[in-house]
N, C-alpha and C positions, 0 to 999 in steps of 0.2 A: 505234736508240737509241743506239749507238756510234758512230755517224759524222752528227752532224746537226750540218750548215752555220749558217755566223754568221747569215745571213737566219733559220732556224731558231728560231735561240735570240730575235733581235731581235724577230720575230713573240709571244715570250713578254714580252719588257719590255711593248707595247703592252696587253698581254690585264692584266700587270699593275696598270697605273694606269687601267684603267675596271671597272664593278662587276661579276663575275661574275654571267650569269643576267639575268631578264627586270627586274629592279630600273630605277625610273626614273631616269638620272644626274642629271637638275636637283632632283630629291628629297633624295638621299642621297649623292652625288659628294664631298661635303663635309664631310661628318657621321657617317659609319658607321651601323647601322642596329640597334636594339633586337634583345635575346636574341630574343623572344618572336618577332619578323618571321623573325629566320634560323631558327626550329625549324620555322617554316611553309616554308619555303625545302628544308629538308631530306626532308620528308613523303613525296613520288615516289620516293624512295629510301629510305630506312630505315625500320622499324617506332619503334614510338614506345620501344619499347624499349632498342632502340640510340641513339637521340637523347639519351635519357635518361643514358648511358654519357659524351656528351661534356656535356651539364651538369654532371656530378657534375666533371670534371677542370678545366670552368671556374673563374677568381678567385672565390673563395667570400669574401662579405661584405664586397663593391665592386661598385662601378656599373661598367660596362664597357660600351663598342660593337662591334658586329662590323664589321669594315673589308673581308673580302675573305674568299672562300673557293672552293673547287673540289671537285668530286667525280670520282671515276675509282679507273682501277684502277693502284697504283704499287707493290704487292705481288705482283704475279705471276701471283694465283690466279685471276683472272677477275671476282672479285668487289668493288662499290663499296667504297674509301677513302675520307676526308673529310680535308681541310685546311683550317685557318681562321686565320683574321689577328685580334688582339684587341687592345682599346686601350683599356685599364683607367683610368677617370676621374679626377681629384682630385688627380692627382701632377703634380708636377714637372718628370719624368721625360719624354724623348721619346724615349719608348718601345713598341712591340707586341712582342706574345708571339704566336710563330707553333705552333700545336700541331698534329700531325701522329696522325693515328688511322687502323691498319687493322682491318678484319673478320678476328676470329679468334675462329673455332667459336662464334660467335654473337654476338660482344663485340665491339664499337669498344676496342680497345684504343688509346692513348695514347701511341706508340714513341717520338716526340720533343717537345720544349718549347725554342722557341727565343725569348729574349727579344732584339730586335734593336732598336737605334738608327733616328732617321729624323731627318730635318733639316729640313722644315716641317709635314709634313702624316702620321699613320698612314699614308693613301694608300700611301706612299713604299718599304712594308713590305706584301709580297702571296704569294701563292700562286696556283700553275695546274698542273694537269695534262696530260703530252704523252708520247706512246711508253711508257708505263710506270712513267716517272717523276713526282716529284713538283719542280716548282722555286720554289725560294724566294727574294726579288728584293730585295735594301736599296739602297735610296740613300744611301750612305755623307757625300757632299757633292755641292755643284754637279759637274757633267759625270761622276758617277764613280756608277757604277752597277756593282751585283755580283749575277751569279745560279748557285746553286749546286741542282744538280741529285741528288735522293736517292730510292733505290728500299732497298724492305725486304725481306730474304733472310735465311731461316730462322733468325730470333730477331735479325737483327742491322741495325739501318740504315745501308746504303754511300751513302759520297759518289759517285757517279758522276761528274761532271763541274765544270765551275768556267769561269763566262764572265765579263769584267770589262772593261766600258768607262768608257773615264775619257779625258782629255789630259794628253801631254807639252807641255810649252813649247805650243807655238801647232799641235801636230798631235793629231787625234784618235789614238785606243790604241785595239787592242779584242785581246784573248787570250783563247784558249781549251784547258783541259786536260781532257784526260779521264781517269780515274783507272782505268778499268778497261781500255782499248785502249792506253793510253798516248800518244796523241796529241795534239799540243800545235799552235797556230796561234797568227801574231802579225800583226797589222798594222799602220800607220801611215796617215792621211788627213790630207791636207794643208787649209787653211782651206776648201775647195768641194767638197772630199769626195772629191778623187781620190787611189788609192791611192799611196804612194810608195816602199815597202819593205812587206812579208811575207815571210812564212816556213811551214811544214808541216812538220813535223819530229815524229821519236819520242822521249821521254824514256827512259832507263836509269836505274832507281832503285839506287842503288848503296848495299846496308846491308853492314855489319861481318862480317867472316866468320865463321860459326857461328852468325849470330844467327838465332833460329826465325822464322818469316813466315807470322802466323797468317790466318786467312779473312777475306777484305773485302780484300787488300793484295794487289797484283801485284808481283811482281820478275823478270817475264820479258818482253822482247817478242817479238810475233812479225811476220816480216817476208815476209807470203805473198801480196799483192794485186796489183794491178794498178799501183795508182798508187806501190807500194815501186819498180816498174820504171823505171827512169828513163833507162838508154838500152839499146836491142836489143830492145824490147816487140818487133816481130817474130819475132825467136828464141826469144821464151818462148811455153810453151804452157800454163804454168798453176803451182800451186804444189809440185806432184810431180816438174816437170821441175827447176825451182830456187827453195828459199826459205830460212829458216834462222829459228830464235830465238836470243835472244839473252841473257845474261844476266851481272850484273859484280856481285862484291863487292870488301873490302876488308881492308887491316891497317894497320899504321900505317906499315910502309915499301913494300907492295906493291899494287896493283889487279892484279885477278886478272877476267878474259876467257874465256868461255865460250859459244862461238856450235856450235850443232847445227845440220847443213849436209842439207837436202835435197836430192839429186840423182839423177835419174833416169840422168845418166852423167858418173862421174867420169874428169877428164881430168886426169893427172898430170904429163905432159911429158917428151917423153922427154930433154930437154936444158934446162939453165938460163936459153935465151932461146927456148925450143916454147913455143906455146900452152899454155896451162895451165886450169888452174881457181885464182883464188885469191882472198885475201880483205885487204881495204886498213880499216884501221882510222886515222881521223885524230884529231886533238884541236887545241883552243884555247883555251890556257892562260890568255888574257885576259880578268880579271875582269867581271864585268856591272858595268852601271855603276849606283853609288853610291846613284842618287837613284830610277830605275824599278827599278831589280834586270834591266834586260835586256842582253841580253851583244850584242845589235844595234846597240845607238846607244851612242855615246861623247860625249865632250865636246873640244872644241879650247881651247887654251891659255887663253881668253876663258869658258869655260864655256858656251861655246852647244853646243846639241846638234847632233852630224853622226850618221848613217847609217853603218854601219861594211862597206867596201866593202874593194878590196882590199887583205889588210897583208901587210906585212913583216916580220915579226915575231909570236912567240906560236903558231906553228904547227907541227904535228909530223905526222910520219905513219907507220904501221907496217906494208909491206907485206910480206905472210905468203904463200910458197907451201908448199904442203901435207905433197909428197914422194911418195915412191910405195908408203909405209906397210910397207915391206919393209928396202932395203937405202940408198935415199936416203932423208935426215933430213929435215923440216922444215926452213926456213930464213923469216929473217926479216932484213929492208933496213931500217934507219932513212933518213928523210929530214926537213929541216927548217929552216926561213927562218933560225936561230938560228947564231950560233956557240956550238958546244958548248964547256963548262969541262974540264978535266979530267975532273972529276968525275962530271960526264954523259956523258962518252966512257966513263969506266970504268962508267958504270949500262946503257951497250949492252951491252957482256958480262954484262949481268946481267939481258938478256930471255932468258925462256924458252918456248919453243912447242915443243907436244904436237900430234899429231893421232891418229885413232884412226877406221878404216875400219868404216864401217855396212853393211846390207843396204841401207838407203836411201836411203846419203850417208854423210857422215863427220863427225868430232866436231872443233874446236880450238879447244886450250885455251892460253891465253898467262898469263903474268907480267911484268906491267910495273914496275920502279922505280920510284917517285914520285921521283925524283931525278932521273932523267932529262928530266922538266920543271923541273926546277930548284928540287923542295920537299926542304926536310929530311925530313917525315912526310906523310902525308895532307891534302890541301888542306880539313880540313873544320872548319865552328865547331860549336861543342858545342849550340848552341842555335838552329842555322837548319838549314834545306837549304841545301847550296851548288853552284851548278851549273858544270859545264864541260864547255865543247864538246866533243860526239863523234861522229861519223858512223863508222857498220861498214856498206862496201859488200865484198858478194859478186860476182866478175866468175866467173861460169859458159862455159866453153867444152863445148859437144855433140860438136864434131868436131875432132880435134888438128891437122885438113888444113886447117881455113879458120878460122883464128885469127881474124880478123876480124868472126867471125860469135859476138859476145858478148853477153853479155845483164848488166846493171848493178843488181841487186836489192839497196836500199840504206836503211838509216833517214832520210835526207833526200835531198833531190838537191842533191847538193854540188857548187858550186864550188871548189875545192882549195884557193884563195888568197883566197875570200871567205868571210872566217868567219859572216858574217850567214847564209849557207846550212846552216851545221852545223847536227845536232843535237842532244842533251846527255847527258851523264852528271849524277844529281842525287845526290849523297851524304847517307845521312840519318845522321843520330847516334842514337845508340843510346837516347833520351829520345822520338826523334821517330818518323812514319812518314810514307809518302807516302801523304797521303789520308785519309782518314777512316769509322770504323766504329765502330759502338757497339751493344753486343749489350744487349737491352732486361732481359734474366734476368740480366746480371752483377752487380745488387744482392739479387735473390733468392739468387742463388747464395751470396755471400759470406754474407750474414744466416744460411743454412744452416749453413754450415762452421763459424762462431762458434756457432752453438749446437750442434753437435759439438764444441768445444773446439779447432778449429783455431786 
């Protein structure tokens, strides 16, 4: 569920544009079916009383057709749920309505209602259930599809992941974001379908310092799988050997990073040049492309798309040695492709690093002034999620006398001078969240509180 490849998601697109079930395509493929026929399709799955729960939720006093449906479990209780795509007749709006229902204690409860526009036919809006999730698809324009995967959890409908297939200039473009694991993938294909650029990385959502993160949203990454080991996999024996979790927050002046490292053998190093565990944090401060929002492409002087290869500007690295947790304090060395201004050099002196030894490893806390990157304050848009390139890389040494036996566990397979290989920090303004979650009882709770005088 949390690691669906591109191919699996593209299968869902194919499922959306054909009718679900045994209905003959030649008869209904361009017209939808009447609700009475749809009710017959549900008879093998639901009792008549449950089907009437769906009837009650349908548009009242209007003629409509059913253009797609699927039955499965997206609430995790092992009991069938249902999703349906409806087109109301007699209106000029190119719009279908997607309804999601869960079986809750013998009732089919409507947990979501999405009015979605289509381009040519209502068939371009559809539903399908796979791997414990309900996928909703929408064609936004020619060669531009959007798929969102939802799951119902303990009273809330949560956005699990999102897939986009579109075109950027003459290139095919696919992007995938998982809001549960914080994984992202992106790739570009030429006119022959040959892959010309790709990226696979983790996102770090950065919320303002002190903000309360509610259930349904993630604000920390977990880096503990073999796919995260980008070098020295032979020396890595699993998450207990070396892995980490990471979290980022911000205020107006500083970026705060916390990394909790799990390490079976902490090597602090006998001298400055001796083999030791360390943490590198790489930043790419070049803004994303203004048209596509992708940081992996840019424009030349004529506005033509180009893929960002080797860069000679905008890259910064913090290389952190953890110290010995007693007499030797942790240290940080700053490297950059840029020539630092006087204020940036002063900002280097304001970087702070603290490390703490734990029974299972150690914790690294870093405070970085935004002035180091040339920003007077946090680079945040109050209305949009703002992206900055960032990769965290843990260098794990298990034997101080074998310094060449190093495992590198990182949030992306980084090539330090190639910004397209960096992961990302996503700065979230206080009015927004990274992902979506909707509590279906929220309106009822608010109504009850108003009755009590709140």
